[in-house]
C-alpha positions in Angstrom: 52.7 -52.0 -242.2 55.6 -53.2 -243.8 54.5 -55.2 -246.5 56.9 -57.9 -248.3 57.3 -60.5 -250.6 54.2 -62.1 -249.7 51.5 -59.6 -250.5 50.2 -58.3 -253.7 48.8 -55.1 -254.2 45.4 -53.7 -254.5 45.2 -50.3 -254.8 47.8 -47.7 -254.6 47.5 -44.0 -252.1 48.6 -40.9 -253.6 51.5 -40.9 -250.5 55.2 -41.9 -250.5 56.9 -42.5 -247.5 61.4 -42.4 -247.0 61.9 -46.0 -244.8 64.1 -46.0 -242.0 65.3 -48.9 -240.4 66.1 -49.0 -236.6 68.6 -46.2 -237.0 68.7 -43.0 -238.8 71.8 -43.8 -239.2 71.4 -46.2 -242.2 70.3 -45.1 -245.5 66.7 -45.1 -246.1 64.4 -46.8 -248.8 63.4 -44.2 -250.6 59.9 -42.9 -252.0 58.2 -46.3 -250.5 54.5 -45.9 -251.6 51.5 -46.4 -249.1 49.0 -49.5 -250.6 46.1 -51.6 -250.1 47.7 -54.5 -250.2 46.5 -58.9 -249.8 48.5 -62.1 -248.5 47.3 -65.3 -248.8 46.6 -67.9 -245.5 45.7 -71.2 -245.3 44.4 -71.9 -242.1 46.0 -74.7 -241.0 43.1 -76.8 -239.0 40.1 -75.8 -241.6 41.9 -75.7 -244.8 40.5 -72.7 -245.8 42.8 -70.7 -247.9 42.0 -66.6 -247.0 42.8 -63.4 -247.6 44.3 -61.3 -244.9 44.5 -57.6 -246.6 46.6 -54.8 -244.7 45.0 -51.3 -245.7 47.7 -47.9 -245.3 50.9 -50.1 -245.7 54.1 -50.0 -247.0 54.8 -52.2 -249.8 58.2 -52.4 -250.1 57.6 -56.2 -252.2 60.8 -57.8 -252.9 62.6 -56.1 -251.5 61.4 -57.4 -247.8 60.7 -61.1 -247.4 58.5 -60.9 -244.7 55.9 -59.0 -244.0 56.0 -56.8 -240.3 52.8 -56.3 -238.6 52.0 -53.0 -236.3 49.8 -54.8 -233.4 48.5 -51.1 -232.1 47.6 -50.5 -236.0 45.4 -54.3 -236.3 43.7 -53.1 -232.6 43.0 -50.3 -233.9 41.2 -51.5 -236.4 39.1 -55.0 -234.1 41.4 -56.7 -234.7 42.8 -58.4 -231.7 46.9 -60.0 -231.5 47.5 -61.6 -229.0 51.3 -62.1 -229.0 51.8 -64.2 -225.8 53.4 -67.3 -226.5 51.3 -69.8 -224.3 54.0 -71.5 -222.1 55.1 -67.6 -221.1 51.5 -66.3 -220.4 51.6 -66.5 -216.2 47.7 -67.4 -215.8 47.8 -69.4 -219.4 45.1 -67.7 -220.8 47.1 -66.6 -223.8 45.4 -67.5 -227.4 48.7 -66.7 -228.7 46.7 -65.7 -232.0 44.9 -63.3 -234.3 41.5 -63.1 -234.0 38.8 -61.2 -235.7 35.7 -61.1 -233.8 33.3 -60.2 -236.6 34.1 -63.0 -237.8 34.7 -65.2 -235.4 37.9 -66.6 -236.9 41.4 -67.0 -235.2 45.0 -67.5 -236.8 46.8 -69.6 -234.5 51.1 -67.7 -234.4 53.4 -69.7 -234.5 57.1 -68.9 -232.9 60.7 -69.0 -235.4 63.2 -68.4 -232.0 60.9 -65.7 -229.6 59.3 -64.3 -232.8 55.7 -64.9 -233.4 54.5 -65.2 -236.7 52.0 -66.8 -239.6 52.5 -68.2 -242.8 51.5 -66.5 -245.9 51.9 -66.7 -249.6 51.6 -64.7 -252.9 48.2 -64.8 -253.3 46.3 -65.5 -257.3 44.3 -63.2 -258.7 41.4 -65.9 -258.5 42.6 -65.8 -254.6 41.8 -62.3 -254.2 38.3 -62.5 -255.9 37.1 -65.9 -254.5 38.4 -66.3 -251.1 37.3 -64.5 -248.0 38.8 -61.4 -246.8 39.7 -60.6 -243.2 40.2 -57.4 -242.8 44.0 -56.4 -240.2 44.2 -52.9 -240.7 41.9 -50.7 -242.9 42.2 -48.1 -245.4 41.9 -45.4 -242.9 45.6 -43.0 -242.4 47.3 -44.2 -239.7 48.5 -41.7 -237.6 50.9 -43.7 -235.4 52.4 -40.0 -233.6 48.8 -38.4 -232.7 48.7 -37.7 -229.5 45.4 -38.9 -228.8 46.4 -42.0 -227.7 49.0 -40.8 -225.3 45.8 -38.7 -223.9 43.3 -42.1 -223.8 45.8 -44.0 -222.4 46.3 -41.5 -219.7 42.8 -41.0 -218.7 42.3 -44.8 -218.2 45.4 -45.3 -216.2 44.2 -42.9 -213.9 41.6 -45.6 -212.6 44.2 -47.9 -211.8 46.3 -48.3 -208.4 49.1 -49.2 -207.6 49.5 -50.5 -203.9 52.4 -52.7 -201.9 51.5 -56.0 -199.9 53.8 -58.1 -197.9 54.7 -61.5 -198.2 57.1 -63.0 -195.9 60.3 -61.0 -196.3 59.5 -59.7 -199.7 56.9 -56.9 -200.8 55.0 -57.3 -203.3 53.4 -55.1 -205.8 49.6 -55.3 -206.5 46.9 -53.6 -208.9 44.0 -52.7 -208.7 41.3 -51.6 -211.2 38.5 -49.6 -211.0 36.9 -50.4 -214.8 35.7 -47.1 -216.2 32.2 -49.3 -217.1 31.8 -50.1 -213.5 31.3 -46.8 -212.2 28.8 -44.3 -212.8 30.2 -41.3 -213.9 29.3 -37.7 -215.6 30.7 -36.8 -218.9 31.4 -32.6 -218.4 33.0 -31.9 -221.1 34.3 -33.8 -224.4 37.3 -33.2 -227.1 37.5 -35.2 -230.7 40.3 -34.7 -233.0 39.0 -34.5 -236.5 40.9 -35.7 -239.8 43.4 -33.2 -241.0 43.4 -32.1 -244.1 46.0 -33.2 -246.8 45.9 -29.6 -248.7 45.4 -25.6 -247.1 43.0 -23.4 -249.4 46.3 -21.7 -250.5 47.7 -25.1 -252.0 44.5 -25.5 -254.0 44.9 -21.8 -255.2 48.2 -22.8 -256.1 47.8 -25.8 -258.3 44.7 -25.0 -260.0 45.5 -20.9 -260.1 42.0 -19.6 -258.9 41.3 -17.5 -256.2 41.7 -19.0 -252.4 39.1 -17.1 -250.9 36.1 -19.0 -253.5 37.1 -21.1 -255.7 39.5 -23.0 -253.5 37.4 -22.8 -250.3 34.1 -24.6 -252.5 36.7 -27.1 -254.1 37.9 -28.1 -250.8 33.9 -28.1 -249.6 32.9 -30.6 -251.9 36.2 -33.3 -252.2 37.1 -33.4 -248.7 35.7 -36.8 -247.0 34.1 -36.6 -244.3 34.1 -40.7 -243.4 34.7 -44.3 -244.4 33.2 -46.9 -244.2 35.6 -50.1 -244.0 33.9 -53.1 -245.6 34.7 -56.3 -243.4 34.5 -58.4 -247.4 34.9 -57.3 -250.9 31.9 -55.9 -252.4 
């Protein structure tokens, strides 16, 4: 997520990054802060004002007019982004919307040229305090280069078999899917990826000038975050 001028920071994290455009040949924005931000959306059908929350986002503020949504980051948090325009949907099933299943709320997407978008505005503090929150992306650290994405996709891809069909003089390709939940399977092994430590014992010992074999270990044990509970609304 890259948050632009219509977003207001709710809280900053301790992370900063150098953000490049589409090519490394351009000069990056240096030390861009990671933040949890809010933007306001006025629903065109209901008239209700909603607050969209983007967690773990690069905050560029006035340096960028538009906010850039990372669809897979939203999918990871449970929001469903259907960015296929209805007139390009092969079976006309596209909703062309951002849908929040837990709240049963859909935000219709619009088109500017070939780009899908929604209209948002800079929220007031009153909006943030009183309007309903919709969590687009959570506060969890987003690791876009994590190998787990490819590994999980590869597991499901093993159940898809493509084979050719003859139709007149043309060869067509049909896809047959054997969905995992339609077949009885036994799990004989399971591998998970744990949360990555931001600091090692040696790093903690250097910062606090303490012993890495005792005080640093105890410090890490009582300060390591084991999980995150994401609220669907503000406290």
